[in-house]
Residue, then its C-alpha position, 0 to 999 in steps of 0.5 A: m559447493i557453489i551453484r551459479v545459474e544462468n539463462g541464455r538465448s545462443f548455443k553458438g555463445a555458449e561454445l565460444y565462452y565455454l569450450h575455449d580459452k578466455r579473450l584477453r583483453g583486445e581480442e577479438e576471438r580465441f580458438s585455444k582450448e587449454r583450460v578445458a580438461w575434459t567434456y562429458a555429453v549427456n542424452t546425445l548422438e553426438e560425443d563431440p563437444e561443437h557437435v553437441l552444441a549443434e544437436m542441441r541448436r537443431t533440437s531447439f530448432d524444431q521444438p514445434y515438429l517435437k510438439m507435434v510428432s509426441g502428440n503435445r499442444v504446439d499452439g504455445s510460445p517457442t522458447l526463446k531461451p533455451v540454454y540453460t548454463v549451470a556452475l557447480s564449484w567446489s571448495p577449495d579446502m575440500p580434497a579435489p574431486s575425480k573427473q567421475q565424482m565431477i560427472e556424478g556431481g552434475q548427474s546428481y544435480l540434474q536428476h534432483m532438478g527433473w531435467q535428467e532426460h534433457q540434453a547437456l555438456m558437462v565442462c571441466h575448467t582448470d583455470t582457478r585453484h578450485p575444481h569446478l564444472h560447467l554444464i551446458v543444459n538444453a531447456v527443450h525436451p529432445q523428444t517431446g519438444m516441451t520446456f522443463d520446470y524452471n520455476w524456483y530453480k535458484t532455491r531446488s539448486s540450493r536444495w541440493g547442494l546442502a544435501y550434496e555437503r551434507e552427503n559428503g560429511k561438512v556443511l560450509c555454508l552455514a547461511r543455506e543450511a540455517r535457511h532450509a531448515g527454517h532459522s534465521m541469519e541472527t541464530q546461526g551465526p554468521v554465513l563462514h567461520y573465520g577459517q573459510w573466510k580466510t579461504w575465499q579471501e586468499v582464492r579472490q587475493e589471487a585472482a583465481t575465481d571465474p572474473e565473471y563469477t565474481l562480476a555475477l556476485q558484485s552484480g548481486e550485492w548492488a541489486t540486493l542493496k538497490g532492492g533493500q533500499r527501495a524497500q526502505r523508502i516505501a516502508y518510509w513513506k508508508q509509515s509517514g501515512e500512517m504517522r498522518r492518519q494516527l495525528q489527525g485521529a488524535i485531533r478529531d478525538e480532541v475536537r470531538a471531546e472540545f465540543a461534547p458540551e455542545w452536543k450535550a446541550y443540543a441533545d437536552h435541548r432537542a428532547d425538551r422541544m420534542k416533548a413540547a412537541r407531543q404536549f402540541d400534537l395531543e392538544t391539537r388532536r383533542a380540539l380536533r375531536h372536539y370540533r367533529r363531535h360538536g359538527p361545523l358549528h366552529g367552521v371548516g377553517a378553524v379546522k384547517e387552521l388547526k392542522g396548518r398550525k400543526a403542520a407550520y409548528h413541526a416544520k419551524l422545530k425541524e428547521d430549528l433543529a437543523e440550523q442548530r446541527a449545521d451551525i455545531n457541525a460548521r464550527v466543528k469543521a472549522r476548528s478541525a481544519a484549524l489545528s489539523g492543517p498546522a499539525l500536518a504541515k510541521l509533520a511533513e516538514d519533519r518527515k521531509a528533512q528525515y527522508q533527507n537523512v535516509l537518503a544520505r545513509e543509503r548514498g553512504e552505503k552504496g559508497k562503501l559497497a563500491a569501495d568494498q568492491a573495488q578492494g576485492r571484499r565480499r559483503h556477507d552482510v548485504l547478500g545475506a542479512y541486508d534488511a531495509a526494515n530496520h531502518n524503520r522500526g518504531g511503529g509510528l507517533t509517540v504519546e509526547q510527539i503529537k502533544a507537540y504536534k498538538d500544541h504547535a496547531r494550537d498556537v497557530a490557531a490562536q494566533r490567526q484567532q488574535f490576528d483576525q479579531a484585529r483585523g475584524e475591529v480595524e474593519g469595524r473602527d473605518r466603517a462606523d458611521p452613527k447617521k447609517d446606524a440611525e437609520t438602519e435601526r429605523k428601516a429595521r423597526t418600521e419593517q416589524q411594525d408593518k408586520a405587525r399590523d398585517k398580522t393584525d389585520k389578517e386575524r381581524h378578517q377571519e375572526r369576521t369570517d368565523a362570525r359570519l360563518a357561525h351566525y350563517l348556520a345559526e340562522r339556518k338551524a333556527a329555519g329547520r326548528d320553524r319549518g318542523g324540521g327534527g333531528r341533526e343538521r347535516 
């Protein structure tokens, strides 16, 4: 049992096609009805097929009114495509079903889909070698005006076809049975065995099948092939992105290992500096306690100077450590850029070249499908077993590929370093001037001497100020004793 479901807008178009013979090439209209064996109406007041379709058309037009009188909501959108056509085709290698068996099969299908209360017209055609029945179903309910449930209609139709074949004692479509049983195509073998395939080949070679049905099959093959190829291209570029991330991670790990000794040296240096800072703070606190205990003998300036030295010491410590971290981070960033740039560029070049192979393979698949369809061959591998992901299996980069890209990046980075070094030597030789070097050195020495002289002057001024303050305090203390004052001077 083969089932084909399509959806349309016009009941008049369905009448012109299903209730008349097919038009020949060059004809505009055909009113003969030789291929129509019989018709059967379901849930309609009329029995004449033309009148039945007209009644369906009026029902679809009256959908808002039917919703209103039945108490349903009328604010929904109207059904724009109410015409559903279903083709039920029996296999040629089975006994030809009678009219009653076809009607019962059509009613069973409507019952399974939940459409048994909707208007339908069954039309039997005799223009092919295999018997087939057409059902023209109105999606609008004749009493409530509601649209029937058409979700997953292909899957539901396929399940009914499998159940119908099982009831008749012979399952012909093994792929459908495997799919609904939850098994893969690979474990169930080919879609059709040789006898079934040969029977269908004879039908196609004799041009006995419905041309529109063949066209629908071919369109399905193209849609499946193009969809699979599109998924294949998307998976290819997703895999390329995963390869980029994998290569970047490998380069990042290598750079981290390369700079690990420097970071350890920095950590040891920081620990030593922090230990020295704690000792400096301890000594400063001792000096401050000594000054507070002995009063203002040494002056307020000495206390402020100690606190200032402490703040300056910690500021200088923080600045030095930040400079060391910034220097290492800058060199890490430069090294990562020097390695990742060439490696990622090489990877992108390779992936673009491989992508051309993917496009060439897809063009070959399309050409083969076109040739097969021109000769009337069905492509069951495309319809049932096409797996676009097969072309992209294998995950990301291998260890050998990562090593090759990293070696390429190191070679490029070494060449750039040699070039920069040679350029620096040439530019330095061009700029070399003994007179200018001597003048620069003399200026630097003079500035250093001036800074040392200024520092010495400041220290001498501070010493004189502290001495005058101490002398002044001593005189005041002595004057207090002469006046008979006692106690600690405040």
